[in-house]
N, C-alpha and C positions, 0 to 999 in steps of 0.2 A: 359650649363656651370654652375657650382656651385659657382665659384668664379670670381670676375672681373679680367681681364688681369692686370698685373703689370709690371713695368719696362718700356720698349719701347713698346707703345701701338699704334695701328692704330684706328683712330676715324672716324666714319661715321655719318654725319648729313644729314637729308633729310627734305624736305619741299614741299607742294603742292603749285604750282604756281597759283595765282588767286583764292585762296580759299574763301577769303571774298566775292568776287563777286558772286561765285557759291552758297555760302550759302544764300545770299540775293536773288538770282533769282530762285534757285531750292532747297529749304530747305529739302523737303522730299526725293528727289533723292540723295542729298549730304549725308544725314544720312546714307543711304544704301551704297553709294559709299565709304564713309570714312571707314565704318566697313569693307568692302572688301579690301580696300587699306591697312588697319592695318594688316588684316590677312595675306595678301601677302607679305608685307615687313617684318613683324615679323617672318614668317615662313622661308623666305629666309635667313634672318640674323642668326637665330638659326641653321638652317640646314647646315650653312657654318662655324659653330663654333663660332659665334658671341654672344655677350651678349647685350641685349637691357637694356641700362642704365635707359632710361625713354622715354616716348612719350611726345610730345610737342604740343598737340592740334591736328595739322594736319601733324606732322612729327615725326622723330625718332632720338634719339641720341644712337648710338651703338659703341661698342668697340670690337677690335679683337686682338688676340694675335700676329698675323702676318700681314704683308702688302699684301702678295698675297691673303689671305683669305678675307680681306676687299674688295680688287679689285674684285675678283670673285663674292662675295656677291652683290656688287653694280650693277655689269653688270646683274647678274641673276635677281635681283629685278626690274631693268629697263625693261628687257625683259618680266617679268611677267606682269608688269604694262601695257606695250605696247600691250600685247596679250590679255589683258582683255576687255570684253565688258561691258562698263559702263552705268549705267542708267541716262545718262546725254546727252545733245545735243552736247557735246564735251568730249573728253577723258581727264582724269586726267593727268597732267604733273607734274612730280616730280623732283625737282632740288636736286643734291647730291654733297657733298664736302667731300674729304678724305685727311687726314694728319696723318703721323706717327711721334711720338716723346715721350718724357718723360712727365708724369703728375702725380701729387699727388692725392691720394684717401683719402676720409673722409666721413663716414656714407653712403657708397654705391654710391658716387658721385665722379667726378673728378674735379680737379682744375688745373689751370696753363697755360702757354702760348701755349702749344700744342693744348689744347682744344679750346682756343680762335681762333687759326689759322684754325682749322678744320671748325669751325662755320662761320668764315668770308669767307672762300672758298665756302662754300655751298651758302652763301648769294649773291655771284656774278655769280653764275650759272643760266642758263635758265631752265625752265621746260623741263624735259626729258634729260637733259645734266648731266654728271658726270665729275667734275674736281678734280685735285689732286695737291698736293704740289710737290716740287723738291725732298724732303725727301722721300715721298711715292713713287714717280716715280723711284728713284734710287734703292729702295729695291724690288719693284714689277716688274720692267721692264723684267728682265731676266726669271722670273717664270710665266709671263703672259701666259694665255692659247692661243693656236694657233688661229690667227685671231683677237686677242685683241692687240691693239697698243696704245701708248701714244703720242699725237701730242703736241708739244711744242707750247704754246700760247704766250710765251715771259714773261718778268718780269713785275709784276704789284705791285702797293701799295694797301694794304687792309686797311680798316678803322681802326684806333687806333693802328695799328701795326707799330713799327718803322722800321723793316726790310722788304724790298720789297720781294715778293715771285715770283719765276718762276712758272707759272701755266701750268699744262698739262691737255688736254682733253682726256678722255678715249674713244676710238673708237673701236666699235665691230659690228658685224652683228646683226641685230635685234633691234638696239637703234635708237631713233629719230634723234639723232645728230651723224652724221658719217663723217662730213667734217668740216674744219676749215678754217678761214682767220686770218690775224693779228689783234691784238686787243690792246686796251689800257684801263686803268682805271684811275679814279680820284684819286689824292693824298689825304692822310689823315694825320692829326697829330698823334703823339704817345701819348698813355696814359697807364701807367702801370696799370695792373689789376690782381686781384686774385679772379675774379668772378667764382662762381659755374656754372654748366651747366644751372640750371634754371635762374639765374641772367643773364647769357650771352645771352641766348635765348630771354629774354625779351628786352635786349639791341638791338639784331639783328632785332627784330620785329619792333622796333621803328625807324629803320634806313632806309632811302630811298635806293632802290636797282637799279642796272643797268638794261638797256633795250637793246633790239635788234634794229638794224638799217637796212635800205635797203641794206647795203654793205655785202650781203651774210650772212654767219654764223659767226657773230662777237661776241665775248665774252662780252666786256664791252665798253660802250662809255660814258654814263652820267647817273646821277641819275633819279630815278622816284619812285613813290609810289610802294611798294613792291607787294601789292595785291589790 
């Protein structure tokens, strides 16, 4: 794509779960693994009409002109990551968050509440899991590929966002996470923001993130260190 999508945009944020530990324990293997991860994710985003706004160390921020393109790209990226043979004692697990909404552009970057919501959604997902917002689900549900469904995980509070979000998990064959149970998230105070992508991602990186519990495949329970 030659220009960033404008108007109503679908945002995808990705992040490798546990990357700090992997870098500490397997620095040489992680260098090779990260390069392969970057190639797979970038190729998938661009082949589905997406635009890589920027990379974020071990993740991506991408924009799509339609919700269905973002959904298909996220599923394809997860399948590619699952199918890859990694030079590590464990596979890379990448969390993904999707949201569709309006956002402002400046100097090749996006600003606004929609961007914030997409990044916060990514922050509450587990490695290998794709979650999306109500707005994204409403637009993508009818055009989702056969075998791809959106499981309603209920309403949750995302950090710094005043409006609670109904969160959906993307379920499809070939993904690590294909079933769900009820979940809950900690409440957070509201804080108005006009952060850019870079500023927002620094904020997310400083924020403790949710963890899994023994109660099956649960989305959110309590805070823990993100990596």
